[in-house]
N, C-alpha and C positions, 0 to 999 in steps of 0.2 A: 633749892631744890633745881636741879637742873631741865632747863627746857629744850626738845626737840626743836628743829625747824622745821617746820610747816614744809610738805612737797612744792608748793606754790613758792615759798620764800627760793628753796633749795635750785628751783627752775628759773629764778628767776636771776638768782645771782650766778648761776649758769650762764644762762643768758645773755647778762651786762660784761661776764668774762670774755668769752668769746668775742661780742660784740667791739670791745674796746682792742680787742687783741687783733681782728682782723680787720680794724679802723686806722690803728698803729700801722700798719702793715705796708698797707693803702693809701695812704698817704706820704708815708714815707718812699714809697716809690718800689719796694720791697717784691712789690708781684706786678707783671708786665704786663702792659693792654692786652686785651684778648683772651685771658686765659681763664680757662674751664678752673671753677668751683663745686665742689660737689659736698651732697649736705652729708652723704659718707663719710668723705675724707678730714673736711669739716670738725666732723664728730669725734672722729681717731685721734685727729690732732690735738683737741684744744680735751678730748676727752668725757664729753659728754655725749647726753643721749641725741637722738632729733631733731628732737623738739625744742629746744633750747639754738642747737644750732639753724633750723630754721627761721626761728625769731628774726636773730639777731642777719641774717641775708637779709627776710624782708624790710628788714629796716636800715640797711644799707644798701636797699636798692632801691626803697626813698629815698634818701640822701644826693642819690645818682654816682653812689660809690664801685657799684654792682649795676652789672644787665640784667636779665631776665628776659629769654626770649614765649615766644607761646607754645614752646615746649618745653617749658621750665627749666633752660639751658640758664646757667649762671654762669656769668665771666665778666670781670675789668673790663670799660667803656675801651672802645677806640675814637679815641675825639678826631673829627671833620677840624680842619682848617677854619671855617667858620665859626665851629665849637670852640676853639681856643684864642680864636678873638673876639668870642664874647664871653668867655672866663678872666680875660685881659680886661677888659671896658671894667666886670666886674670886683677885679681885685684894684684896678683906679681908682674907683669910687670909694668903693670899700675904707680900704689901705690911708687913701692920702688924706680923709675923714677924719681916720684913728687916729692917725700921726698927727694932725692939729689940732687934734685935744690932748694928744699927751704933751704934747710940746709943757705948758704947764708944769708938769708935773716929773719934769725929766732932771730928774737931780746926777749929780755927776756918779750916784750909783749905777743910775742907769748905763750912762756912759760909758763906766766902767766896764760893764758888765757888755755893754754889747762892743765893748773894742775887743774885750776879752772871745767872744763868737767869732767873730769875725776873720779870727787869730784863727781859732779851731777850721772856719768856714774855710782857710786858705791851707790847711793841713789836710783838705780832703780833697779838693782841687790838687793839689800834689799830688796825689795818693790816686789820681782818677779814681775816687771811689763816690761811686755815684746814690749808693743812701744815704752816705757819708752827706754830700752834699746837699742833696737835697734835706736832711733834716735838720740841720745844723743851720741851714739858711731859712726854712719855716720860726725856728728857733729864731734867729735874730729880731723876725718880723713880729712873733706874739710875743718878744721882751718890748718891744715899742709898744704894739699895740693895748698890751694886758692894762697898761697905767692911764689909756684915756678913758678905765673903765668905765668903760660903755658893751654891757654882754652881748647884748643880742646881736650887736653889730660886726662884733666876733664871731659870733655863731655862725651867721652867714657864712665871713671869710671863711672859717674852719670847714664849711663845705666846700666852698668853691678850692681850698688845697686841693681838698679831698676826690673831688672831680679829677683834678691834674694830676695826682702823684703819680699811678702810672704812663699816661706820657710823660713827664718829665723823666722820669728812669730810663723807657727806651730811648730818648731822643736828646738824651743830657751828651755821651760822645759826642753828636752830629756838633754840637756848636764847637767841638775841639776848643773848651775852654781851660786858659792858663793861670789866669790870674782870679782872685775872688771878687767878685763883684765888684765893682769898677763906683758904682755908686750908693752902695752902704757909708764910705769913708765920708760922699758928701754927704749924708743921710744926719752923720753923727757928727760930723761940721755945724750945720744948722742944727743943733738942736744943740751944740756948745754956743754959740752964738744967738741961739733963741729968734731965730733968723727963719719966721713961715712960709714967705713965698719958697724962699731957698728949702725948704722939708717937703713942701708941697711934690714939688718940683723931680727933686731927687728921690720923693719916695714912687711918686706917678712915673716915670721913667725907667729908676728899679722895677717895677713890679708888670711892666709892658713891655720894654726893649725886649728882652728876654726872649716871652712867649710871641711875641709876633714873629725875631728869628727864628724860632722851632716851626712855627704856622708856615712859614718862607718853603720850609726844608721838605715837607709833609707833599 
C-alpha cells in the first residue's frame, strides 16, 4: 500500500530545497551584495508556496547570508571593511586548524584532487568567470577541510563562506586577477612534504591576503 506524504513532510521538503538552492547561489556569488529578494519571487522561482520560502529565508537570515530590515525587506548583506576583516580572521583561525588536522590524512588521492581543482580554478580565472572562480576555490578548500574530520568546525567555516559570497562576486574584478591563487601551490607542496608549519602559513596567507586586498578597495 502506497503511503501519502503528510503535508508537513511536503512543506519540510520544499523548505529544504529552497534553502539549499538559495544557500548555494549566495555562497557561490551568484547573487550580488545588496540585492533584494521577495518571498513571492522566491516562491515563483522554486515553485513553492510562501511558507517554505519564508522558512528558508528566515534560516538564511539567522546564518547571516541574508539581512532583513525592520520593514521586512530581505536582501543580501553589503559588508563593511571591518566586517570583511573579521571574516578573514575567522577563516584564518578555522581553516588553518582544519588543514593541520587534515595533514595526517592527506594521501596522494587528495593531493591529486587538489591539483585537478587548481587547474579548474586557473580556467575560471582565465575566463574571467567570477562565479566559477568562487565555486572552485571553495571546492579546493572544502576538499582539504573534509579530511580534517571535524564537521562542527567545517560547518562554522561554511557559514563564513556563505556570508562572503555576494561580496566576493562584486569585488572579484577589482583584484584584476590573471593567475590562480599562488598559495594553493604552496599548500599542495606542504601537503606532499608533510610540512605542518609550511601548510599552516600557506593556508593562513591564502585565506586572508585576498580578502584584505578586497577590504582595502572598499
